[in-house]
C-alpha positions as CSV (number, residue, x, y, z in Angstrom):
1,M,-22.5,-3.0,-53.2
2,A,-25.6,-3.2,-50.8
3,K,-23.5,-4.7,-48.3
4,K,-21.0,-1.9,-48.3
5,H,-23.9,0.7,-47.9
6,D,-25.4,-1.3,-45.0
7,E,-22.1,-1.3,-43.3
8,S,-21.4,2.3,-43.9
9,K,-25.1,3.1,-42.4
10,I,-24.2,0.8,-39.3
11,L,-20.9,2.6,-38.7
12,E,-22.8,5.9,-38.9
13,K,-25.4,4.8,-36.5
14,Y,-23.2,3.1,-34.1
15,G,-19.6,4.5,-34.3
16,P,-20.0,7.4,-31.9
17,M,-21.4,5.1,-29.3
18,L,-18.5,2.5,-29.8
19,K,-15.9,5.4,-29.7
20,K,-17.6,6.3,-26.3
21,F,-17.6,2.8,-25.1
22,G,-13.9,2.2,-25.9
23,S,-12.9,5.5,-23.8
24,E,-15.1,4.4,-20.9
25,V,-13.4,0.9,-20.9
26,G,-9.9,2.7,-21.4
27,E,-10.8,4.9,-18.2
28,A,-11.9,1.8,-16.4
29,A,-8.6,-0.1,-17.0
30,K,-6.6,3.0,-16.3
31,R,-8.5,3.1,-12.8
32,G,-8.0,-0.7,-12.3
33,E,-4.4,-0.3,-12.8
34,E,-4.1,2.6,-10.4
35,S,-5.9,0.6,-7.7
36,L,-3.6,-2.3,-8.4
37,V,-0.5,-0.3,-7.8
38,T,-1.9,1.2,-4.5
39,M,-2.5,-2.1,-3.4
40,S,0.7,-3.2,-4.0
41,K,2.3,-0.5,-2.1
42,L,0.2,-1.0,0.7
43,L,1.0,-4.9,0.8
44,K,5.0,-4.0,0.5
45,I,4.6,-1.5,3.7
46,Q,2.3,-4.1,5.5
47,F,5.2,-6.8,5.0
48,D,7.6,-4.2,6.0
49,M,5.8,-3.4,9.4
50,L,5.5,-7.3,9.9
51,G,9.2,-7.3,9.8
52,V,9.5,-4.4,12.2
53,S,7.2,-6.0,14.6
54,L,9.2,-9.2,14.5
55,Q,12.2,-7.3,15.4
56,K,10.6,-5.8,18.3
57,E,9.1,-9.2,19.4
58,K,12.7,-10.6,19.3
59,L,13.9,-7.5,21.4
60,Y,11.3,-8.2,24.0
61,Y,12.3,-11.7,24.1
62,E,16.0,-11.0,24.6
63,I,14.9,-8.4,27.4
64,G,12.7,-10.8,29.2
65,K,15.3,-13.7,29.0
66,E,18.0,-11.4,30.6
67,V,15.8,-10.3,33.1
68,A,14.5,-13.7,34.1
69,E,18.2,-14.8,34.6
70,K,19.1,-11.9,36.7
71,M,16.2,-12.3,38.8
72,I,17.0,-15.9,39.5
73,K,20.6,-14.7,40.3
74,G,19.2,-11.8,42.3
75,T,21.3,-9.5,40.3
76,L,18.8,-7.5,38.5
77,K,19.3,-3.7,38.3
78,I,17.4,-1.5,35.9
79,E,20.4,0.1,34.7
80,D,21.4,-3.0,33.3
81,L,18.4,-2.8,30.9
82,A,19.4,0.7,29.6
83,K,21.2,-0.8,26.6
84,Y,18.0,-1.8,25.3
85,K,16.5,1.8,25.2
86,K,18.2,2.8,21.9
87,P,17.2,-0.3,19.8
88,L,13.7,0.1,21.2
89,A,13.5,3.8,20.1
90,E,14.9,2.8,16.6
91,I,12.2,0.1,16.0
92,Q,9.3,2.4,17.3
93,A,10.6,5.3,14.8
94,A,10.8,2.6,12.0
95,R,7.1,1.6,12.8
96,E,6.1,5.3,12.8
97,K,7.8,5.9,9.8
98,K,6.1,3.0,8.0
99,K,2.7,4.1,9.2
100,K,3.1,7.8,7.8
101,A,4.3,6.0,4.6
102,M,1.0,3.8,4.7
103,S,-1.2,6.7,5.2
104,K,0.5,8.6,2.5
105,V,-0.1,5.7,0.0
106,K,-3.9,5.5,1.2
107,S,-4.6,9.2,0.7
108,A,-2.9,9.4,-2.6
109,G,-5.0,6.4,-3.6
110,K,-8.2,8.3,-2.7
111,K,-7.6,10.9,-5.2
112,K,-10.4,11.0,-7.9
113,P,-9.6,9.9,-11.2
114,K,-9.6,12.4,-13.9
115,K,-12.5,12.5,-16.2
116,A,-11.6,12.1,-19.8
117,K,-12.2,15.2,-22.5
118,K,-15.3,14.8,-24.4
119,K,-14.5,15.1,-28.2
120,S,-16.7,17.1,-30.5
C-alpha cells in the first residue's frame, strides 16, 4: 500500500511537468514535420528548375550548331534563327514560374508556428 501512495505523490508532484513536456515534444515534432514538408517541396522545385535549365542548354547547343554550320557555308541569316525565339521564351517563362513557386514555398515556410494553448 505504501508503494501506491508513493506513486500517487510522485504523479501529483511531477504530473503537470510531464504533461507540459509532452505537449512541448508534440509541438517540436509538428514543427519538424512542417519543415520537412517545406524542404521536400523546395527540392522538387529545384529539380524542376534543373530540368528547365537542361532544356535551355540543349536549345543553345542546337542554335550554336546551326549557326556554326551556316557560318561555314556562308549562308547565315539572322532570320533563320527566328524559329528559336518561341522555345526560348517558353523556357524562360517556365523558369520564372518555378522561381515564383520557390519563393512562395519559402515564404510559407517562414510563418511562425502557432503556440499551443495552455490548459488550466
